[in-house]
C-alpha positions as CSV (number, residue, x, y, z in Angstrom):
1,M,-4.8,-89.1,2.1
2,E,-3.6,-90.6,-1.2
3,L,-2.2,-87.8,-3.2
4,I,-0.3,-85.9,-0.4
5,D,1.6,-86.9,2.7
6,F,0.9,-85.1,5.9
7,E,3.2,-85.0,8.9
8,L,2.7,-82.9,12.1
9,N,5.8,-82.5,14.3
10,E,6.2,-79.9,17.0
11,Q,3.9,-77.3,15.5
12,I,5.2,-77.7,12.0
13,A,2.9,-79.4,9.5
14,T,4.5,-80.7,6.3
15,I,2.3,-81.2,3.3
16,T,4.1,-83.2,0.5
17,L,2.5,-83.4,-2.9
18,K,2.8,-86.8,-4.5
19,N,0.4,-87.0,-7.4
20,G,2.5,-88.7,-10.1
21,K,5.5,-87.5,-12.0
22,V,4.4,-83.8,-12.2
23,N,2.2,-83.4,-9.1
24,A,-0.8,-82.3,-11.1
25,I,-3.3,-80.2,-9.2
26,S,-6.6,-82.0,-9.3
27,H,-9.8,-81.7,-7.4
28,Q,-8.7,-84.5,-5.1
29,V,-5.3,-82.8,-4.5
30,I,-7.1,-79.6,-3.6
31,T,-9.5,-81.4,-1.3
32,E,-6.6,-83.2,0.5
33,I,-4.6,-79.9,0.8
34,N,-7.6,-78.3,2.4
35,S,-8.0,-81.2,4.8
36,A,-4.3,-80.9,5.7
37,L,-4.7,-77.2,6.3
38,D,-7.7,-77.9,8.6
39,Q,-5.4,-80.2,10.7
40,A,-2.6,-77.7,10.7
41,E,-4.9,-74.9,11.8
42,A,-6.4,-77.0,14.6
43,A,-2.9,-77.7,15.8
44,S,-1.8,-74.0,15.5
45,A,1.0,-75.2,13.3
46,A,3.1,-73.5,10.6
47,V,2.9,-75.2,7.3
48,I,5.6,-76.4,4.9
49,L,4.3,-77.2,1.4
50,T,6.7,-79.3,-0.6
51,S,6.9,-82.3,-3.0
52,Q,9.4,-84.9,-4.3
53,P,12.8,-83.8,-5.7
54,G,12.8,-82.3,-9.1
55,I,9.2,-81.2,-9.5
56,F,7.1,-79.0,-7.2
57,S,4.1,-79.0,-9.5
58,A,3.5,-78.6,-13.3
59,G,0.0,-77.1,-12.7
60,Y,-3.6,-78.2,-13.0
61,D,-4.5,-81.7,-14.1
62,L,-4.6,-81.5,-17.9
63,K,-7.1,-84.3,-18.4
64,T,-9.7,-82.3,-16.4
65,M,-8.7,-79.0,-18.1
66,K,-9.2,-80.5,-21.5
67,E,-12.5,-82.4,-20.6
68,S,-14.7,-79.4,-21.1
69,S,-14.9,-75.7,-20.4
70,D,-17.2,-76.4,-17.4
71,S,-14.7,-78.9,-16.0
72,A,-11.8,-76.5,-16.5
73,V,-13.6,-73.6,-14.8
74,A,-14.6,-75.8,-11.9
75,L,-11.0,-76.8,-11.3
76,V,-9.6,-73.3,-11.7
77,T,-12.3,-72.0,-9.3
78,A,-11.4,-74.6,-6.7
79,G,-7.7,-73.8,-7.1
80,S,-8.3,-70.0,-6.8
81,T,-10.4,-70.6,-3.6
82,L,-7.4,-72.6,-2.2
83,T,-5.1,-69.7,-3.1
84,R,-7.4,-67.3,-1.2
85,R,-7.4,-69.5,1.8
86,M,-3.6,-69.8,1.8
87,L,-3.1,-66.0,1.6
88,S,-5.4,-65.6,4.7
89,F,-4.2,-68.6,6.6
90,P,-3.9,-67.9,10.4
91,F,-0.4,-69.4,10.6
92,P,2.7,-69.1,8.3
93,I,2.9,-71.1,5.1
94,I,6.4,-71.9,3.8
95,G,6.8,-73.1,0.2
96,A,9.7,-75.5,-0.2
97,C,10.1,-75.7,-3.9
98,T,11.9,-78.9,-4.9
99,G,12.3,-78.2,-8.7
100,H,10.0,-77.1,-11.5
101,A,7.0,-75.0,-10.6
102,I,4.8,-74.2,-13.6
103,A,1.3,-72.5,-13.9
104,K,-0.7,-73.5,-10.8
105,G,2.5,-74.8,-9.2
106,A,3.9,-71.3,-9.5
107,F,0.7,-69.8,-8.2
108,L,0.9,-72.0,-5.1
109,L,4.3,-70.4,-4.4
110,L,2.8,-67.0,-4.9
111,S,0.3,-68.0,-2.2
112,C,2.9,-68.8,0.4
113,D,4.3,-66.4,3.0
114,Y,7.9,-67.5,2.5
115,R,9.3,-69.4,-0.5
116,I,12.6,-71.4,-0.6
117,G,13.7,-73.0,-3.9
118,S,16.2,-75.7,-4.8
119,A,19.1,-74.7,-6.9
120,G,19.3,-76.6,-10.2
121,P,18.3,-76.6,-13.8
122,F,14.6,-75.9,-13.0
123,K,12.0,-73.6,-14.5
124,L,9.4,-71.6,-12.6
125,G,6.7,-69.4,-13.9
126,L,3.3,-69.0,-15.5
127,N,3.1,-70.7,-19.0
128,E,-0.7,-70.3,-19.5
129,V,-0.4,-68.1,-22.6
130,A,2.2,-70.4,-24.1
131,I,-0.2,-73.4,-23.9
132,G,-3.2,-71.4,-25.3
133,M,-5.0,-70.4,-22.1
134,T,-6.1,-66.8,-21.5
135,M,-5.1,-66.0,-17.9
136,H,-8.0,-66.3,-15.5
137,Q,-8.8,-63.1,-13.5
138,A,-7.8,-64.6,-10.1
139,G,-4.4,-65.5,-11.5
140,L,-4.0,-61.9,-12.9
141,E,-4.9,-60.4,-9.5
142,L,-2.5,-62.7,-7.6
143,A,0.3,-62.0,-10.1
144,R,-0.3,-58.2,-9.9
145,N,0.0,-58.4,-6.1
146,R,3.1,-60.6,-5.8
147,V,5.2,-60.2,-9.0
148,P,7.3,-57.1,-9.3
149,I,6.1,-54.7,-12.0
150,N,9.2,-55.1,-14.1
151,Y,8.6,-58.8,-14.3
152,L,4.8,-58.8,-14.6
153,T,4.5,-58.5,-18.4
154,R,7.3,-61.0,-18.8
155,S,5.5,-63.5,-16.5
156,V,1.9,-63.1,-17.3
157,I,1.7,-61.9,-20.9
158,N,4.9,-63.3,-22.3
159,A,4.8,-66.6,-20.3
160,E,8.5,-66.4,-19.6
161,L,9.9,-69.1,-17.3
162,F,12.8,-68.4,-15.0
163,D,15.6,-70.3,-13.4
164,P,15.5,-70.4,-9.5
165,E,17.9,-67.5,-9.1
166,T,15.9,-65.3,-11.5
167,A,12.6,-66.5,-9.9
168,V,13.7,-64.7,-6.7
169,L,13.9,-61.4,-8.7
170,A,10.6,-62.2,-10.3
171,G,8.8,-62.8,-7.0
172,F,8.2,-66.5,-7.1
173,L,10.9,-67.4,-4.5
174,D,12.5,-65.6,-1.6
175,T,15.8,-67.5,-1.5
176,V,17.5,-70.5,-3.2
177,V,19.5,-73.2,-1.4
178,E,21.2,-76.4,-2.5
179,P,18.7,-79.3,-2.7
180,E,20.1,-81.1,0.3
181,K,19.5,-78.1,2.5
182,L,16.0,-77.3,1.3
183,M,14.0,-79.0,4.1
184,D,16.3,-78.0,6.9
185,T,16.1,-74.4,5.7
186,A,12.3,-74.7,5.5
187,K,12.0,-76.1,9.0
188,A,14.3,-73.4,10.3
189,A,12.1,-70.7,8.7
190,A,9.0,-72.3,10.1
191,T,10.6,-72.4,13.6
192,Q,11.6,-68.8,13.3
193,L,8.2,-67.6,12.1
194,L,6.5,-69.4,15.0
195,T,8.4,-67.1,17.4
196,L,6.1,-64.3,16.2
197,N,2.9,-63.5,17.9
198,M,0.4,-65.5,15.8
199,T,-2.5,-63.2,16.6
200,A,-0.5,-60.2,15.4
201,H,0.8,-62.2,12.4
202,H,-2.6,-63.1,11.2
203,G,-4.1,-59.7,11.9
204,T,-1.4,-58.0,10.0
205,K,-1.6,-60.5,7.2
206,L,-5.3,-59.7,6.8
207,R,-4.7,-56.0,6.9
208,E,-1.8,-56.0,4.4
209,R,-3.6,-58.4,2.1
210,K,-7.1,-56.8,2.4
211,E,-7.1,-55.5,-1.2
212,I,-5.8,-58.7,-2.8
213,L,-8.3,-60.9,-0.8
214,S,-11.2,-58.6,-1.9
215,A,-9.9,-58.7,-5.5
216,L,-9.7,-62.5,-5.4
217,D,-13.3,-62.7,-4.1
218,D,-14.5,-60.7,-7.0
219,A,-12.2,-62.5,-9.5
220,I,-13.4,-65.9,-8.5
221,K,-17.0,-64.8,-9.2
222,V,-15.9,-63.5,-12.6
223,D,-14.0,-66.7,-13.4
224,S,-16.9,-69.0,-12.5
225,T,-18.8,-67.6,-15.5
226,M,-15.9,-67.6,-18.0
227,T,-15.4,-70.0,-21.0
228,L,-12.1,-71.7,-20.6
229,S,-10.4,-74.3,-22.8
230,L,-7.0,-75.6,-23.8
């Protein structure tokens, strides 16, 4: 794997994004994350999704997004399909957010079961409208499901970005810790979640998320026919 690192240790699989300065989400990154999830699932492991200090991900690869509408749609569809897989993954997924998380970076956090953020001068949120992109349907469905109603308009329509502490209130994070404590906190969360009955965890996850998973299936079909450009 070239654009992520993968480590499996005592039923905890750590996936670390490492695609340049902003960890752009490209087709290759999505393919490598899926491959890492395959390995984690085979090992019955909890997953920690993280990246280098200062930047979790700034979103989709802009070169691909600007290439053509078809290219943009294909990348967004692949990303939404990954989101759907993460939301229904048989084992817990913990997001360890190392810094800025914008657009698809923030959507990745919304796809995790538990999210820990680094304290610092970072911005998290959905900036699609600010950069001229009408929000795709799958993104809207995910935001409706995971962003509190009093932050939904601010996040999706107004493209407001939040500091880590406010991102907890806005639904992108569950807690914030000092950067040096991030990975230890994530590993402790993974260890605690693994004490659950995984059959019950997965079954309950699928029941609780039945509506959003169905909505995503429909939205991905709608988005595959849209015209999208930046």
